C-alpha positions in Angstrom: 30.2 21.6 -10.4 27.0 19.9 -12.1 24.3 19.0 -9.5 23.2 15.5 -8.8 20.2 14.1 -11.0 17.2 13.3 -8.7 14.0 12.0 -8.8 10.8 12.8 -6.5 8.4 10.1 -5.5 5.1 11.3 -3.8 2.9 9.0 -1.7 -0.9 10.4 -1.0 -2.9 9.1 2.0 -4.1 10.8 5.0 -0.8 12.1 5.1 1.4 13.2 2.0 4.8 11.6 2.0 8.1 12.5 -0.1 11.1 10.7 -0.9 14.3 11.8 -3.2 16.2 9.3 -4.7 19.1 9.5 -7.1 20.1 7.4 -10.2 21.5 4.8 -8.5 18.1 4.6 -6.1 19.8 6.0 -2.8 17.5 7.6 -0.7 18.4 11.2 0.0 15.6 12.4 1.9 12.1 11.5 3.0 9.4 13.8 4.0 5.7 13.8 5.5 3.0 16.3 6.6 -1.1 16.0 6.9 -2.8 15.9 3.8 -5.9 18.3 3.5 -8.7 16.4 3.7 -11.6 18.9 3.7 -12.5 18.7 -0.1 -11.0 17.4 -3.4 -9.5 20.7 -4.1 -7.9 21.4 -0.9 -6.3 17.7 -1.1 -4.7 18.8 -4.6 -3.7 22.4 -3.6 -2.1 21.0 -0.6 -0.4 18.2 -2.5 0.8 20.8 -5.2 2.3 23.3 -2.3 4.2 20.5 -0.5 5.6 19.0 -3.8 6.9 22.8 -4.9 8.2 23.3 -1.2 10.2 19.8 -1.4 11.6 20.8 -4.8 12.8 24.0 -3.5 14.5 22.7 -0.6 16.4 20.1 -2.7 17.6 22.8 -5.2 20.9 22.6 -3.0 21.6 19.3 -3.6 20.3 18.3 -7.0 17.9 18.9 -9.7 14.8 17.2 -9.7 14.2 15.3 -13.5 10.7 13.9 -12.6 7.8 12.9 -10.4 6.2 9.5 -9.3 3.0 9.7 -7.7 1.2 7.1 -6.0 -2.3 7.1 -4.4 -4.7 4.7 -3.0 -7.3 4.4 -5.5 -8.0 3.4 -9.4 -5.8 5.0 -11.7 -7.1 4.5 -15.6 -4.2 3.8 -18.3 -3.4 5.5 -20.6 -5.4 8.6 -19.7 -3.4 9.0 -16.4 -6.8 9.8 -14.8 -7.8 9.0 -11.2 -11.2 7.3 -11.4 -12.1 6.2 -7.8 -10.2 7.3 -4.7 -12.4 5.1 -1.9 -11.2 6.7 1.5 -10.5 10.2 0.5 -11.8 13.0 -1.2 -13.3 12.4 -4.7 -10.5 13.8 -7.4 -12.1 12.0 -10.3 -13.0 15.3 -12.0 -9.7 16.7 -11.7 -6.5 16.1 -13.8 -4.1 15.5 -11.0 -1.3 14.4 -13.1 -1.4 17.1 -15.4 -2.2 19.6 -12.9 1.0 18.5 -10.7 3.1 18.3 -14.0 1.9 22.0 -14.7 2.7 23.5 -11.7 6.1 22.2 -11.5 7.2 21.8 -15.1 8.3 18.2 -14.5 7.2 14.7 -15.9 4.7 13.1 -14.0 4.3 9.3 -13.9 1.0 8.6 -11.9 -0.1 5.1 -10.5 -2.0 3.2 -7.6 0.1 3.5 -4.6 0.2 -0.4 -4.0 2.0 -0.6 -7.6 4.1 1.9 -6.4 5.1 -0.2 -3.3 5.6 -3.3 -5.5 8.1 -1.4 -7.9 9.9 -0.5 -4.8 10.4 -4.0 -3.4 11.2 -5.3 -6.7 13.7 -3.0 -7.4 15.8 -2.6 -4.0 13.6 -4.7 -1.5 12.0 -8.0 -0.7 11.5 -8.9 -4.2 14.7 -7.9 -5.8 15.4 -10.3 -8.5 12.1 -11.9 -8.6 9.9 -12.0 -11.8 6.4 -13.6 -10.4 5.0 -12.0 -7.2 2.3 -10.2 -5.5 2.9 -7.4 -3.3 -0.1 -6.6 -0.7 -0.5 -3.6 1.5 -2.4 -3.4 4.5 -3.3 -0.2 6.0 -6.5 2.0 6.0 -7.2 -0.1 2.8 -5.7 -3.3 1.4 -4.2 -3.2 -2.2 -1.9 -5.1 -4.1 0.6 -4.8 -7.0 1.4 -8.1 -9.2 4.5 -8.9 -11.1 4.4 -11.8 -13.6 6.9 -12.6 -16.4 9.0 -9.7 -15.2 6.5 -7.0 -15.7 4.2 -5.1 -13.5 0.7 -6.0 -14.5 -1.9 -3.3 -14.9 -4.8 -5.0 -16.5 -6.9 -3.8 -19.5 -7.2 -0.1 -18.2 -5.0 0.0 -15.1 -7.3 -1.3 -12.6 -5.6 -4.7 -11.6 -4.5 -5.6 -7.8 -7.5 -4.7 -5.6 -7.1 -7.6 -3.4 -8.8 -5.7 -0.8 -12.0 -5.9 -2.6 -12.0 -9.5 -3.2 -15.1 -11.0 -1.7 -14.5 -13.1 1.3 -18.1 -13.4 2.7 -21.7 -13.2 1.3 -23.2 -11.3 4.2 -20.7 -8.6 5.3 -20.2 -4.9 5.9 -20.8 -2.2 3.3 -17.3 -1.3 1.9 -15.9 2.1 1.0 -16.2 1.0 -2.9 -19.9 0.4 -2.4 -19.7 -3.4 -2.4 -19.8 -5.6 0.5 -18.0 -8.6 2.0 -15.1 -7.2 0.8 -11.7 -8.5 2.6 -10.9 -4.9 3.3 -14.1 -4.8 5.6 -12.3 -7.4 7.8 -8.4 -7.2 7.5 -7.8 -3.3 7.1 -6.2 -1.5 9.9 -9.6 0.5 11.1 -11.6 -2.9 10.7 -9.0 -4.5 13.1 -9.6 -1.7 15.5 -13.3 -2.0 14.7 -13.5 -6.1 15.4 -11.5 -5.7 18.6 -13.8 -3.0 20.2 -16.9 -5.2 19.1 -15.2 -8.2 20.8 -14.6 -6.2 24.0 -18.2 -4.9 24.0 -19.8 -8.4 23.2 -17.6 -10.8 25.3 -16.9 -10.4 29.0 -14.4 -12.8 28.9 -11.8 -10.4 27.8 -12.8 -7.6 29.8 -9.2 -8.0 31.5 -7.5 -7.5 28.5 -4.9 -4.5 28.5 -6.8 -3.0 25.5 -9.8 -2.4 27.5 -8.0 -0.1 29.3 -6.9 1.8 25.9 -10.8 2.0 24.8 -11.0 4.6 27.4 -8.9 6.8 24.7 -7.8 6.0 21.3 -7.4 2.4 20.4 -5.3 1.9 17.4 -4.1 -0.7 15.1 -0.7 -0.5 16.7 -2.1 -1.1 19.9 -3.4 -4.3 19.1 -0.1 -5.5 17.0 1.6 -4.6 20.5 -1.0 -6.3 22.7 -0.5 -9.4 20.5 3.1 -9.2 20.6 3.2 -9.0 24.5 0.9 -12.1 24.5 -2.5 -10.2 25.2 -5.3 -12.9 24.5 -7.9 -10.7 23.0 -5.0 -9.0 20.5 -3.9 -12.6 19.5 -7.3 -13.9 18.9 -8.0 -10.8 16.5 -5.0 -11.3 14.8 -5.4 -14.9 14.3 -8.6 -14.2 12.9 -7.4 -11.3 10.5 -4.5 -14.0 9.3 -7.5 -16.6 8.8 -9.3 -14.2 6.2 -5.8 -12.7 4.6 -4.2 -16.1 4.3 -7.4 -17.8 2.8 -7.4 -15.0 0.0 -3.7 -15.1 -0.7 -4.0 -18.9 -0.7 -6.7 -18.5 -3.8 -4.0 -16.1 -5.5 -1.3 -18.9 -4.8 -3.6 -21.6 -6.8 -4.5 -19.2 -9.6 -1.3 -17.4 -10.5 1.6 -20.2 -9.1 3.5 -17.1 -7.8 6.7 -17.6 -6.4 6.5 -14.8 -3.7 4.1 -13.0 -1.6 5.5 -9.6 0.2 3.3 -8.3 2.9 3.6 -4.8 3.8 1.9 -1.3 5.1 1.2 -0.1 8.5 -0.5 -3.1 9.9 2.7 -5.3 9.2 4.7 -3.0 11.1 6.6 -5.5 13.5 3.6 -7.9 13.0 5.4 -11.4 12.9 2.1 -12.6 14.7 -0.2 -12.0 11.9 2.5 -12.9 9.4 2.6 -16.6 11.1 -0.9 -16.4 11.0 -0.9 -15.9 7.6 1.5 -18.5 6.4 -0.5 -21.0 8.6 -3.7 -20.4 6.9 -2.3 -20.3 3.5 -0.4 -23.4 4.0 -3.8 -25.0 5.0 -5.8 -23.9 2.1 -3.5 -23.6 -0.7 -2.7 -26.9 -3.2 0.7 -28.2 -1.4 3.4 -28.0 -4.5 1.8 -24.8 -5.2 2.7 -23.4 -1.6 5.7 -24.7 -1.2 7.0 -23.1 -4.5 5.8 -19.7 -2.8 7.3 -17.9 -0.3 5.6 -15.3 2.2 7.6 -12.6 3.8 7.3 -9.1 5.1 8.3 -5.9 3.2 12.1 -4.9 3.1 11.3 -1.2 2.8 8.4 -1.1 5.3 6.1 1.8 5.2 8.6 3.6 3.0 7.9 1.4 0.0 5.2 3.0 -1.7 7.2 6.5 -1.9 10.5 5.0 -2.5 9.0 3.0 -5.2 7.1 5.9 -7.0 10.6 7.7 -6.9 12.1 4.6 -8.5 9.4 4.6 -11.0 10.0 8.5 -12.1 13.5 7.5 -12.7 12.8 4.7 -14.6 10.0 6.1 -16.7 12.4 9.1 -17.9 15.0 6.6 -18.7 12.7 4.2 -20.7 13.2 1.4 -18.4 9.8 1.0 -16.7 8.6 -2.5 -16.9 4.8 -2.5 -16.9 2.4 -4.4 -19.0 -0.2 -2.7 -20.7 1.6 0.8 -20.9 1.6 2.1 -24.7 
């Protein structure tokens, strides 16, 4: 009996996630374990061990043909090197793709995690059948994947899509990228929590908020979202402010690119219709009317799995010569 051809997707962050898909894009399994964050070498060694273990565990159901690998940083093309990884250990001196390929004896497609997520939504999610859209992921950082004219856009060196580092204020916090005033310093998950804490400390009017009790332990972005859904005034105020900055930045993109769809994904958007509504309200208020009316703003269909599923589908399409990417030689 011949074994099924399978493709492995890997999504690197503070945890490492894997997905196995077949030739039709069906997901056979999902895996996850904490990443090793002590150093660049530990991060990569842990990645290689997890990938090899996943491949061994899959041997009974099929044969892995290729690996798609997404990470939250700048990936240079065509060199396939990681140039910057703002929220994790600096692996810019390590040939991550080459090392992973050598350790597994498999071809490896390396990309930014938002590009991988955009690809997943495009092939089997909220953007299926669309040719002009932007996918925005909101989590520890903020990134984006851009599809125009039916091709995933990389830019001159592969760095396109750094939505979280668009500047939204002249005076702002220093960002992990080394600049300041970035959208990420306001609207990422950790900064939603930071702003909530600051409001609780500075404004006695919110002392009754259920989030004040959470401050005794570990306040999370999920707590803020849950609070907003249940009607907590502070949580709703924080997400309304987040939606203002996100919606304003999205309006700029809608005006600039005349896209037909904005997909919002990542952990911050999980069950977060409050933020989605705030974003749509602000984008409608600030974008050109005709441009906004031609554009839909929607939540991800693949949720937190968009990046790892997209990476696996990238691996499948790359080996079959059908990966639609502008700028790849």
